[in-house]
C-alpha positions in Angstrom: 0.0 0.0 0.0 1.1 3.5 -0.6 1.8 6.2 1.9 0.7 9.5 0.2 -0.2 12.3 2.6 -0.2 16.0 2.1 3.2 17.1 0.9 4.2 13.6 0.0 1.2 13.4 -2.2 2.1 16.6 -4.1 5.7 15.4 -4.4 4.5 12.2 -5.9 2.4 14.0 -8.5 5.3 16.2 -9.4 7.5 13.1 -9.9 5.0 11.5 -12.3 5.0 14.6 -14.4 8.8 14.5 -14.7 9.0 10.8 -15.5 7.7 11.0 -19.1 9.9 8.2 -20.6 7.5 5.5 -19.6 3.7 5.2 -20.1 1.4 4.3 -23.0 3.8 5.7 -25.6 7.1 4.3 -24.3 8.8 1.5 -22.4 6.8 -0.3 -19.7 7.9 0.3 -16.1 6.3 -3.0 -15.0 8.0 -6.2 -13.9 6.0 -9.4 -14.0 8.3 -10.8 -11.4 7.6 -8.0 -9.0 3.9 -7.1 -9.6 2.3 -3.7 -8.8 -0.8 -3.8 -6.7 -3.6 -1.4 -7.7 -6.4 -0.5 -5.3 -9.7 0.6 -6.9 -12.5 2.2 -4.9 -16.0 2.0 -6.3 -19.6 2.4 -5.1 -21.0 -0.5 -7.0 -23.4 -2.9 -5.3 -25.6 -5.8 -6.3 -25.3 -7.0 -9.9 -23.0 -4.1 -10.7 -20.5 -5.1 -8.0 -20.7 -8.7 -9.0 -20.0 -7.8 -12.7 -17.1 -5.5 -11.7 -15.5 -8.0 -9.4 -15.8 -10.8 -12.0 -13.9 -8.7 -14.6 -11.2 -7.8 -12.0 -10.7 -11.5 -11.4 -10.4 -12.1 -15.1 -7.9 -9.3 -15.5 -5.7 -10.6 -12.7 -5.7 -14.1 -14.1 -4.8 -13.0 -17.6 -3.4 -9.7 -18.6 -2.5 -8.6 -15.1 -0.6 -11.8 -14.5 1.3 -11.4 -17.8 2.2 -7.8 -17.2 2.7 -7.7 -13.5 -0.5 -6.0 -12.2 -2.7 -7.1 -9.4 -6.0 -5.2 -9.1 -8.0 -5.1 -5.9 -11.5 -3.7 -5.9 -13.1 -2.3 -2.8 -16.8 -1.1 -2.6 -17.0 1.9 -0.3 -20.8 1.7 0.0 -22.8 4.6 -1.4 -21.6 7.5 -3.7 -21.5 9.8 -0.7 -19.5 7.3 1.4 -17.0 7.0 -1.4 -16.6 10.7 -1.8 -16.2 11.2 1.9 -13.6 8.4 2.2 -11.6 9.7 -0.8 -11.4 13.3 0.5 -10.5 12.1 4.0 -7.6 10.0 2.5 -6.4 12.8 0.3 -6.4 15.2 3.2 -4.6 12.8 5.5 -7.3 12.9 8.1 -6.8 10.8 11.3 -8.1 7.3 10.8 -8.5 7.6 7.0 -7.4 4.8 4.8 -4.5 5.2 2.4 -5.2 6.9 -0.9 -6.4 4.4 -3.5 -4.7 4.2 -6.9 -8.0 4.6 -8.7 -11.4 5.8 -7.4 -14.8 6.3 -9.0 -15.6 10.0 -9.3 -18.1 12.4 -10.6 -16.6 15.6 -12.0 -17.2 17.7 -8.9 -15.4 15.2 -6.6 -12.5 14.7 -9.0 -12.2 18.5 -9.4 -12.0 18.9 -5.6 -9.4 16.1 -5.4 -7.5 17.8 -8.2 -7.4 21.0 -6.3 -5.5 19.1 -3.5 -3.0 17.9 -6.1 -4.3 14.4 -5.9 -5.2 13.5 -9.5 -2.8 12.5 -12.2 -3.3 13.6 -15.8 -3.2 10.3 -17.7 -3.2 11.7 -21.2 0.5 10.9 -21.8 -0.3 7.2 -21.2 -2.7 7.1 -24.1 -2.1 7.5 -27.9 -4.3 9.9 -29.9 -5.8 6.9 -31.6 -6.7 5.4 -28.3 -8.3 8.7 -27.0 -10.3 9.2 -30.2 -11.9 5.7 -29.8 -13.9 7.0 -26.8 -17.1 9.0 -27.1 -15.9 12.6 -27.3 -18.1 14.1 -24.5 -17.0 11.3 -22.1 -13.3 12.3 -22.6 -14.1 16.0 -22.4 -15.6 15.5 -18.9 -12.1 15.0 -17.5 -10.6 18.1 -19.0 -10.8 20.6 -16.2 -8.4 23.1 -17.7 -9.6 23.0 -21.3 -6.1 22.1 -22.4 -6.9 18.5 -23.3 -5.9 16.8 -20.0 -7.6 13.6 -18.9 -8.3 13.6 -15.2 -11.4 11.4 -15.3 -11.3 8.3 -17.5 -14.6 7.0 -18.8 -15.4 3.6 -17.4 -19.1 3.0 -17.9 -21.8 5.6 -18.5 -25.5 5.9 -18.2 -28.3 8.1 -19.4 -32.0 8.4 -18.4 -34.9 6.3 -19.7 -38.6 6.0 -19.0 -39.4 2.7 -17.3 -43.0 1.4 -17.2 -44.9 -1.2 -15.3 -46.3 -2.5 -18.6 -48.8 -4.8 -16.9 -50.7 -2.0 -15.3 -50.1 0.4 -18.2 -51.7 -2.1 -20.6 -55.0 -2.2 -18.6 -55.1 1.6 -18.5 -54.2 1.9 -22.2 -56.8 -0.7 -23.2 -59.6 1.2 -21.5 -58.6 4.8 -22.4 -56.7 4.5 -25.7 -53.5 5.8 -24.2 -50.3 4.9 -26.2 -46.6 5.1 -25.8 -46.6 8.1 -28.2 -48.4 10.0 -25.5 -45.2 9.7 -23.4 -42.9 11.0 -26.0 -42.5 14.5 -24.5 -42.9 16.1 -21.1 -46.1 17.8 -21.9 -47.7 14.6 -23.1 -46.5 12.8 -20.0 -48.2 15.4 -17.8 -51.5 15.1 -19.8 -51.3 11.3 -19.6 -50.7 11.4 -15.8 -53.7 13.5 -15.3 -55.8 11.1 -17.4 -54.5 8.2 -15.3 -55.3 10.0 -12.1 -58.9 10.6 -13.3 -59.2 7.1 -14.6 -58.2 5.5 -11.3 -60.3 8.0 -9.4 -63.4 7.0 -11.4 -62.8 3.3 -10.3 -64.1 4.3 -6.8 -67.1 6.6 -7.5 -68.0 6.6 -3.8 -64.7 8.2 -2.9 -63.8 11.6 -4.3 -60.4 12.5 -5.5 -58.6 9.3 -4.7 -56.8 9.0 -8.0 -53.4 7.5 -8.3 -50.1 8.8 -9.6 -48.8 7.6 -13.0 -45.2 8.8 -12.7 -42.2 9.6 -10.5 -38.7 10.8 -11.1 -35.3 10.0 -9.8 -32.5 12.7 -9.9 -34.5 16.0 -10.0 -31.3 17.9 -10.7 -31.2 16.1 -14.1 -34.7 17.3 -14.8 -33.7 20.9 -14.0 -30.4 20.9 -15.9 -31.4 18.8 -18.9 -34.8 20.4 -19.2 -33.2 23.8 -19.1 -30.8 22.8 -21.9 -33.7 21.6 -24.0 -35.4 24.9 -23.4 -32.4 26.9 -24.4 -30.8 27.8 -21.0 -27.7 26.4 -19.3 -28.1 27.0 -15.6 -24.5 26.6 -14.6 -22.2 28.1 -17.2 -18.6 27.3 -16.3 -15.4 29.0 -17.6 -12.0 28.3 -16.2 -13.6 26.6 -13.2 -15.8 29.6 -12.4 -19.6 29.3 -12.5 -22.0 32.0 -13.9 -25.6 31.4 -12.9 -28.4 31.6 -15.5 -31.5 30.7 -13.6 -33.9 32.0 -16.2 -37.3 32.7 -14.7 -39.3 31.8 -17.8 -37.4 28.5 -18.3 -37.7 27.6 -14.6 -41.5 28.4 -14.7 -41.9 25.8 -17.4 -40.0 23.2 -15.3 -42.2 24.1 -12.3 -45.5 23.8 -14.3 -44.5 20.4 -15.6 -43.4 18.9 -12.3 -44.5 20.8 -9.2 -48.1 21.4 -10.4 -48.9 17.8 -11.4 -47.1 16.6 -8.2 -49.2 18.6 -5.8 -52.3 17.5 -7.7 -51.4 13.8 -7.2 -50.6 13.0 -10.8 -46.9 12.4 -9.9 -45.5 10.9 -6.7 -42.3 10.2 -4.8 -42.6 8.1 -1.6 -39.8 5.5 -1.5 -36.0 6.2 -1.5 -36.0 5.5 -5.3 -38.8 5.4 -7.8 -38.2 1.7 -8.4 -39.4 1.4 -4.8 -42.6 3.2 -5.7 -43.1 0.8 -8.6 -42.8 -2.1 -6.2 -45.4 -0.7 -3.8 -47.7 0.3 -6.7 -47.5 4.1 -5.9 -46.6 4.8 -9.5 -46.5 2.7 -12.7 -43.7 4.6 -14.5 -40.6 6.6 -13.7 -37.6 8.3 -15.3 -34.3 7.1 -13.9 -30.8 6.0 -14.8 -30.5 3.2 -17.3 -28.3 1.6 -14.6 -31.2 1.6 -12.2 -33.3 -0.8 -14.3 -31.5 -3.8 -12.7 -33.4 -2.9 -9.6 -36.8 -2.9 -11.3 -39.1 -5.3 -9.3 -40.7 -8.3 -10.8 -43.8 -8.0 -8.5 -46.0 -5.3 -7.1 -46.7 -5.6 -3.3 -49.4 -3.0 -2.7 -50.4 -1.4 0.6 -53.7 -3.3 0.4 -51.8 -6.6 0.6 -52.3 -7.4 -3.1 -49.3 -9.0 -4.8 -48.9 -9.7 -8.5 -46.2 -10.1 -11.2 -45.5 -7.3 -13.6 -43.7 -6.9 -16.9 -41.3 -4.1 -17.7 -41.1 -1.8 -20.7 -38.4 0.8 -21.4 -38.9 3.9 -23.5 -36.8 7.0 -24.3 -36.7 9.7 -21.7 -39.3 12.4 -22.6 -38.0 15.8 -23.5 -39.8 19.1 -23.9 -41.9 19.4 -27.0 -40.0 21.4 -29.7 -36.9 21.6 -27.5 -33.3 20.9 -28.3 -32.3 17.3 -28.3 -30.3 16.9 -25.1 -29.9 13.8 -22.9 -28.1 13.5 -19.6 -24.6 12.1 -19.5 -24.1 10.5 -16.1 -22.2 7.7 -14.4 -18.9 8.3 -12.5 -15.6 7.9 -14.3 -12.3 6.7 -12.8 -9.7 9.1 -11.4 -6.1 7.9 -11.2 -4.3 9.3 -8.2 -0.8 10.6 -8.0 1.8 7.8 -7.4 4.8 6.2 -8.8 5.3 5.8 -12.6 4.6 2.1 -12.3 1.4 2.6 -10.3 -0.1 5.1 -12.7 1.0 3.1 -15.8 -0.5 -0.1 -14.3 -3.7 1.8 -13.4 -4.1 3.0 -17.0 -3.4 -0.5 -18.4 -6.3 -1.8 -16.3 -8.6 0.9 -17.4 -7.8 0.4 -21.0 -8.4 -3.3 -20.7 -11.7 -2.8 -18.8 -13.0 -0.4 -21.5 -12.0 -2.6 -24.5 -15.2 -3.5 -26.4 -15.4 -7.1 -25.2 -15.0 -6.4 -21.5 -17.0 -3.1 -21.5 -20.0 -4.7 -23.3 -19.9 -7.6 -20.9 -20.0 -5.2 -18.0 -22.8 -3.2 -19.6 -25.0 -6.2 -20.2 -24.7 -7.3 -16.6 -25.0 -3.8 -15.0 -27.2 -1.6 -17.2 -24.3 0.9 -17.8 -23.3 1.9 -21.3 -20.0 1.1 -23.1 -17.8 4.2 -23.4 -16.2 3.5 -26.8 -17.9 4.5 -30.1 -17.6 1.1 -31.5 -19.2 -0.6 -28.5 -22.0 1.9 -27.9 -24.0 0.3 -30.7 -27.0 -2.0 -30.4 -25.8 -4.4 -33.0 -22.4 -4.6 -31.3 -24.0 -5.3 -27.9 -26.6 -7.9 -29.3 -24.0 -9.7 -31.3 -21.3 -9.7 -28.6 -22.1 -13.3 -27.6 -22.7 -12.2 -24.0 -26.0 -13.6 -22.6 -28.4 -10.7 -22.1 -31.7 -10.7 -20.2 -34.9 -9.4 -21.6 -34.8 -6.5 -19.2 -31.3 -5.5 -20.0 -31.8 -5.8 -23.7 -34.7 -3.4 -23.6 -32.8 -1.0 -21.4 -29.6 -0.9 -23.4 -31.5 -0.5 -26.7 -33.4 2.5 -25.3 -30.3 4.0 -23.6 -28.0 3.6 -26.7 -30.7 5.4 -28.8 -30.8 8.2 -26.2 -27.0 8.7 -26.4 -26.7 8.4 -30.2 -29.8 10.5 -30.9 -29.1 13.4 -28.6 -26.4 15.7 -27.5 -25.3 14.3 -24.1 -24.7 16.9 -21.4 -23.3 17.1 -17.9 -22.3 20.2 -16.0 -18.6 21.2 -16.0 -16.9 21.0 -12.6 -16.6 24.0 -10.4 -15.8 24.6 -6.7 -18.8 23.5 -4.6 -20.5 22.4 -7.7 -22.0 19.4 -5.9 -23.6 21.7 -3.3 -25.1 23.9 -6.0 -26.4 20.8 -7.8 -28.0 19.6 -4.5 -30.1 22.8 -4.4 -31.5 21.8 -7.8 -31.9 18.2 -6.6 -34.1 19.1 -3.6 -35.5 22.6 -3.9 -38.5 21.8 -6.1 -39.0 18.2 -5.2 -39.0 18.8 -1.4 -41.4 21.7 -1.8 -43.7 19.5 -4.0 -43.7 16.7 -1.4 -44.5 19.1 1.4 -47.3 20.9 -0.4 -48.8 17.7 -1.7 -49.0 16.6 2.0 -51.1 19.7 2.7 -53.3 19.0 -0.3 -53.9 15.4 0.9 -54.9 16.7 4.3 -57.4 19.1 2.8 -58.8 16.3 0.6 -59.3 14.2 3.7 -61.2 17.0 5.3 -63.7 17.1 2.4 -62.3 19.7 0.0 -62.2 19.1 -3.7 -58.8 18.7 -5.5 -59.3 22.1 -7.1 -59.9 23.8 -3.8 -57.2 21.9 -2.0 -54.5 22.7 -4.6 -55.6 26.2 -5.5 -53.1 28.2 -3.4 -50.2 26.2 -4.8 -51.1 26.8 -8.5 -50.6 30.6 -8.4 -48.0 33.0 -9.7 -47.3 34.1 -6.1 -46.5 30.5 -5.0 -44.0 30.1 -7.9 -42.5 33.6 -7.4 -41.8 33.0 -3.7 -40.1 29.7 -4.4 -38.1 31.0 -7.3 -36.7 34.0 -5.4 -35.8 31.7 -2.5 -34.0 29.2 -4.7 -32.3 31.9 -6.8 -30.8 33.4 -3.7 -29.4 30.0 -2.6 -27.9 29.4 -6.0 -26.3 32.8 -6.2 -24.1 31.9 -3.2 -22.1 29.6 -5.6 -21.8 32.0 -8.5 -18.2 32.9 -9.4 -16.9 29.7 -7.8 
């Protein structure tokens, strides 16, 4: 294990920048008789962790053994746990583990680690031909300076898709004439959710306003950021690591009208930790979430009334705003290589290149719901003809996700100081307010008010304006950072 703390860490980074004779374009610094051990921290769990660990084992038994590299994977728990542990290690906090050679990182975390001198630029270990094989926007994510550096290496990516409980949808569609085309854009989704609420409400004519929600959403920040891009506004405009805020009132009002309003009226819902949890309890029959989340889609609904039944899944493209620009979210952490010896960094890159070769990357994608990161592998035919056994669920997911990536401009915010905190405001400001106000509406419905009466005060300009000004003020604290 390495001992890299504070000044030692910075010195190690400086040394790797001086030792340019080795790497991807020169002589290998590895010795099969004296293998280098590489520690990789991740936040995978379930099927994703199993798939990752299986490929690590394969690498160690083949290429790693031949070249003198031993990879050890370590799941740190959740994304937040991983970020906390990485920063504690880089800062040399008491009780922190030693800095790993590689860790999974979103741009904001990698940027913060880079500010501590903890991230190696691995561009010199890759040829131009190797770099050009990856999807351009995935490579660009790791270029903090704009000078072509690579401080986040794409490992596996995801985008968002619309996932349906097809079993219950089919009953609704058969009786109302609803179709998948109705879900092609955000506005159509809202109209369909209202129709579903009214349809379910009519099933119990003796009980007023007890309709059910059609839809829920994971990752509200994605809705805010991608929806704004579709509507012509980039909320966080970043230049040289500094953020300029563009929280356009008209754009944000459209986001509000197409999430907050249907939520307080009961057309949308969010009860469980994730929307796949709400599918399982029957609180919703559709949700937008990461393509990688589909591996958690339940096979049965266990309703609050004790009813349990099997369901089938369908996956559709993530709806965008009608007439808007074609943007889709680019998400999924990449891999940051930390400062270390030349042999350690070289070995780290060798593992990452092997993992992202088409054969291995497709195998991981098929088992995890993530997307391959190379242009040749991010193709439906390449995935389906890879020879890797693929489940029906995963085939639907990857087909829809690949279409989303190839048919849209993928977008993720550029890194800036405290970017994660600014993003968290977008994650919770609207969704938390919607949940709170829906609770008030539900209480009023229970007391005998109609839905129109119960929700009236929340469907006003004044309600939006107060929320907008409050949220704007919070976001402005991060402007210029």
